C-alpha positions as semicolon CSV with decimal commas, in nm:
position;residue;x (nm);y (nm);z (nm)
1;M;0,015;0,003;-0,012
2;S;0,142;0,335;-0,055
3;A;0,186;0,571;0,198
4;P;-0,052;0,875;0,287
5;A;-0,052;1,215;0,183
6;A;0,046;1,442;0,409
7;S;-0,221;1,490;0,706
8;P;-0,440;1,817;0,674
9;P;-0,385;2,072;0,933
10;V;-0,595;2,059;1,205
11;T;-0,826;2,401;1,133
12;D;-1,036;2,341;1,451
13;P;-0,766;2,445;1,739
14;T;-1,091;2,321;1,970
15;L;-0,995;1,995;1,821
16;A;-0,625;1,999;1,879
17;R;-0,617;1,757;2,166
18;L;-0,862;1,512;2,102
19;S;-0,717;1,165;2,055
20;L;-0,912;0,898;1,885
21;N;-0,841;0,540;2,119
22;Q;-0,872;0,310;1,836
23;R;-1,133;0,090;2,023
24;T;-1,407;0,323;1,965
25;T;-1,391;0,250;1,619
26;A;-1,353;-0,128;1,688
27;S;-1,450;-0,249;1,315
28;W;-1,103;-0,019;1,215
29;T;-0,815;-0,160;1,102
30;L;-0,513;0,097;1,188
31;R;-0,473;0,185;0,827
32;E;-0,841;0,274;0,857
33;A;-0,853;0,445;1,187
34;I;-0,540;0,674;1,060
35;D;-0,725;0,797;0,793
36;G;-1,008;0,845;0,957
37;C;-0,807;1,064;1,200
38;R;-0,668;1,258;0,924
39;A;-1,010;1,281;0,769
40;A;-1,167;1,445;1,056
41;G;-0,887;1,679;1,141
42;L;-0,756;1,531;1,447
43;S;-0,379;1,503;1,500
44;S;-0,338;1,234;1,778
45;I;-0,438;0,855;1,821
46;G;-0,440;0,598;2,072
47;V;-0,292;0,252;1,938
48;W;-0,449;-0,082;2,011
49;R;-0,205;-0,405;2,007
50;E;-0,387;-0,639;1,841
51;Q;-0,505;-0,377;1,558
52;L;-0,086;-0,300;1,523
53;A;0,015;-0,678;1,509
54;E;-0,210;-0,692;1,208
55;A;-0,069;-0,434;1,044
56;G;0,310;-0,523;1,107
57;L;0,494;-0,281;1,363
58;D;0,763;-0,163;1,062
59;Q;0,443;-0,090;0,858
60;A;0,249;0,092;1,096
61;V;0,562;0,289;1,226
62;G;0,579;0,439;0,870
63;W;0,181;0,490;0,852
64;L;0,191;0,679;1,148
65;A;0,479;0,910;1,083
66;D;0,361;0,950;0,755
67;A;0,016;1,091;0,869
68;G;0,187;1,298;1,138
69;L;-0,003;1,111;1,410
70;R;0,122;1,151;1,763
71;V;0,019;0,829;1,910
72;S;-0,138;0,957;2,217
73;T;-0,072;0,585;2,405
74;L;-0,042;0,225;2,356
75;C;-0,313;-0,014;2,456
76;R;-0,236;-0,226;2,654
77;G;-0,019;-0,400;2,872
78;G;-0,058;-0,541;3,228
79;F;-0,289;-0,844;3,352
80;F;-0,025;-0,890;3,624
81;T;-0,202;-1,102;3,876
82;A;-0,122;-1,435;3,785
83;S;-0,020;-1,638;4,100
84;D;0,133;-1,934;3,882
85;P;0,557;-1,842;3,837
86;A;0,511;-1,930;3,457
87;A;0,224;-1,707;3,382
88;I;0,389;-1,446;3,579
89;E;0,737;-1,498;3,346
90;A;0,499;-1,503;3,047
91;A;0,331;-1,157;3,179
92;H;0,641;-0,997;3,196
93;A;0,778;-1,111;2,880
94;E;0,455;-0,932;2,718
95;N;0,498;-0,639;2,903
96;V;0,832;-0,600;2,753
97;R;0,743;-0,668;2,411
98;A;0,478;-0,394;2,442
99;L;0,703;-0,122;2,574
100;D;0,928;-0,212;2,276
101;E;0,606;-0,136;2,034
102;A;0,525;0,149;2,202
103;A;0,867;0,274;2,177
104;A;0,889;0,183;1,826
105;I;0,554;0,364;1,723
106;G;0,621;0,715;1,964
107;A;0,408;0,655;2,246
108;A;0,461;0,824;2,503
109;T;0,249;0,609;2,785
110;L;0,200;0,229;2,790
111;C;-0,141;0,171;2,955
112;L;-0,192;-0,090;3,225
113;V;-0,476;-0,256;3,302
114;P;-0,385;-0,455;3,609
115;G;-0,550;-0,769;3,585
116;G;-0,846;-0,964;3,795
117;L;-0,862;-1,273;4,028
118;P;-0,694;-1,536;3,917
119;S;-0,951;-1,794;3,861
120;G;-1,029;-1,975;4,223
121;D;-0,805;-1,718;4,389
122;R;-1,021;-1,462;4,644
123;D;-0,695;-1,279;4,779
124;L;-0,804;-0,904;4,690
125;P;-0,476;-0,787;4,867
126;A;-0,215;-1,049;4,713
127;A;-0,333;-0,976;4,380
128;R;-0,290;-0,605;4,400
129;R;0,084;-0,693;4,545
130;R;0,161;-0,923;4,292
131;A;0,051;-0,647;3,993
132;A;0,268;-0,404;4,217
133;E;0,577;-0,616;4,224
134;A;0,501;-0,645;3,837
135;I;0,492;-0,248;3,772
136;E;0,838;-0,268;3,969
137;R;1,024;-0,509;3,763
138;L;0,940;-0,383;3,405
139;V;1,024;0,007;3,530
140;P;1,406;-0,036;3,409
141;H;1,301;-0,192;3,104
142;A;1,040;0,074;3,057
143;R;1,355;0,377;3,159
144;R;1,561;0,222;2,913
145;V;1,309;0,232;2,595
146;G;1,156;0,583;2,735
147;V;0,792;0,495;2,742
148;S;0,613;0,549;3,086
149;L;0,365;0,298;3,290
150;G;0,044;0,443;3,286
151;I;-0,133;0,193;3,575
152;E;-0,509;0,254;3,500
153;P;-0,741;0,201;3,746
154;M;-1,080;0,009;3,709
155;N;-1,381;0,061;3,808
156;P;-1,499;-0,158;4,085
157;I;-1,732;-0,408;3,872
158;Y;-1,436;-0,511;3,690
159;A;-1,224;-0,616;4,013
160;A;-1,275;-0,978;3,981
161;D;-1,212;-1,030;3,632
162;R;-1,012;-0,758;3,492
163;G;-0,881;-0,465;3,729
164;V;-0,803;-0,520;4,091
165;V;-0,667;-0,157;4,137
166;S;-1,003;0,006;4,184
167;T;-0,959;0,402;4,256
168;L;-0,700;0,606;4,164
169;G;-0,550;0,647;4,523
170;Q;-0,437;0,271;4,499
171;A;-0,285;0,367;4,156
172;L;-0,102;0,635;4,312
173;D;0,015;0,412;4,618
174;I;0,209;0,194;4,340
175;A;0,344;0,455;4,111
176;E;0,496;0,694;4,334
177;P;0,824;0,503;4,435
178;Y;0,898;0,591;4,098
179;A;1,004;0,930;3,903
180;V;0,691;1,108;3,806
181;E;0,829;1,067;3,387
182;E;0,836;0,654;3,449
183;V;0,520;0,544;3,632
184;G;0,183;0,723;3,671
185;V;-0,149;0,669;3,599
186;V;-0,473;0,665;3,313
187;L;-0,723;0,872;3,420
188;D;-1,052;0,737;3,288
189;T;-1,387;0,896;3,341
190;F;-1,555;0,573;3,302
191;H;-1,349;0,413;3,598
192;V;-1,307;0,718;3,849
193;W;-1,604;0,905;3,798
194;W;-1,813;0,746;4,101
195;D;-1,511;0,805;4,366
196;P;-1,578;1,045;4,636
197;D;-1,245;1,119;4,667
198;L;-1,153;1,160;4,350
199;E;-1,099;1,556;4,344
200;A;-0,766;1,513;4,597
201;Q;-0,706;1,228;4,438
202;I;-0,676;1,413;4,097
203;A;-0,488;1,701;4,293
204;R;-0,245;1,418;4,457
205;A;-0,176;1,259;4,090
206;G;-0,033;1,592;3,958
207;R;0,215;1,541;3,681
208;R;0,165;1,175;3,711
209;I;-0,183;1,199;3,492
210;H;-0,011;1,048;3,184
211;S;-0,322;1,037;3,022
212;Y;-0,675;1,150;3,053
213;Q;-0,964;0,923;2,868
214;V;-1,318;0,995;2,873
215;C;-1,654;0,871;2,785
216;D;-1,995;0,858;2,951
217;W;-2,166;0,608;3,256
218;I;-2,469;0,495;3,114
219;T;-2,817;0,323;3,234
220;P;-2,907;0,042;3,247
221;L;-2,600;-0,152;3,229
222;P;-2,617;-0,371;2,971
223;A;-2,592;-0,751;2,980
224;D;-2,205;-0,774;2,891
225;T;-2,102;-0,471;3,142
226;L;-1,766;-0,450;2,950
227;L;-1,977;-0,292;2,684
228;A;-2,070;-0,028;2,919
229;R;-1,931;0,287;2,809
230;G;-2,133;0,555;2,631
231;M;-2,077;0,865;2,412
232;M;-1,991;1,143;2,623
233;G;-2,332;1,294;2,705
234;D;-2,563;1,011;2,687
235;G;-2,504;0,929;3,045
236;H;-2,424;1,046;3,399
237;I;-2,091;1,196;3,435
238;D;-2,006;1,569;3,497
239;F;-1,703;1,589;3,259
240;A;-1,720;2,018;3,334
241;T;-1,622;1,924;3,707
242;I;-1,378;1,635;3,593
243;G;-1,196;1,814;3,320
244;G;-1,151;2,105;3,529
245;W;-1,005;1,935;3,819
246;V;-0,748;1,753;3,558
247;R;-0,670;2,110;3,423
248;D;-0,580;2,234;3,756
249;A;-0,384;1,921;3,801
250;G;-0,163;2,027;3,529
251;Y;-0,260;1,778;3,250
252;T;-0,187;1,996;2,920
253;G;-0,187;1,620;2,705
254;D;-0,399;1,421;2,458
255;I;-0,726;1,325;2,588
256;E;-0,850;1,043;2,413
257;V;-1,246;0,900;2,366
258;E;-1,224;0,547;2,443
259;I;-1,596;0,390;2,415
260;F;-1,664;-0,022;2,437
261;N;-2,023;0,000;2,317
262;A;-2,161;-0,188;2,061
263;D;-2,423;0,043;1,908
264;V;-2,108;0,288;1,902
265;W;-1,955;-0,033;1,738
266;A;-2,213;-0,067;1,482
267;T;-2,203;0,309;1,330
268;P;-1,945;0,382;1,098
269;G;-1,644;0,533;1,195
270;D;-1,681;0,827;0,989
271;E;-1,983;0,925;1,179
272;V;-1,854;0,830;1,507
273;L;-1,582;1,043;1,476
274;A;-1,813;1,339;1,384
275;T;-2,060;1,290;1,659
276;L;-1,745;1,262;1,913
277;S;-1,529;1,572;1,791
278;A;-1,912;1,741;1,842
279;R;-1,950;1,620;2,179
280;Y;-1,581;1,714;2,257
281;R;-1,615;2,104;2,172
282;E;-1,960;2,123;2,379
283;L;-1,871;1,900;2,712
284;I;-1,490;1,839;2,733
285;Q;-1,278;2,090;2,568
286;P;-1,393;2,394;2,723
287;Y;-1,327;2,252;3,040
288;A;-0,962;2,069;2,959
């Protein structure tokens, strides 16, 4: 495939920090997502490893460079909570590969989903300790390749199967022994909006906020709660207040829209980008 033409300039300054997290347009390949971002006037993209592997790393590096897109994050690493020694080693090796991929495509941050409880295991504190130990082990390689580790606290509904780190405070407890540029947090409104201590923890995070992701909390929840994320404005999250807290904490980076939703995924990608751009201008950008 020939290289794309140069990326058009972002003519609307309100979109300068908007990034499309690839999962929002799940049916698109990486090539299609790059082209979609360029057509919509976006200058940043959050890449997923599955689509990166399908494209091939070398080819993807060329596409992204030719398009002139920043890579806001690479999703995802993590899943650290296995207790079996062989599984622990396999997870470490996979995360080393993820860091190398992030460095190759110019992503500043690798998003880390901590992982859930191993099958039959009910020891939540021990699982959290294993996640912290796995992150500690990754820090030297992250430092070598120049990619930060972004711990993503997950909504408590996912504590059993996806994310044993449930609050921003817990994520910061893991991150704070390390340099700010080495380990930080991924702040996703879907996961943290409910936290009564959120304002204080965002202020505490400060420069450790390595990525800010937005989508809405919709009700009723679907049967598959993984697909419970809504388009901004369709649910209950106060983006103005949270966005102000993130702004006041000093965050000036890209803002990713990351939506897992069957209806959004069934909508043509260019329509999704048009909607999220309009909602971003209205609900996110004025407070960022």
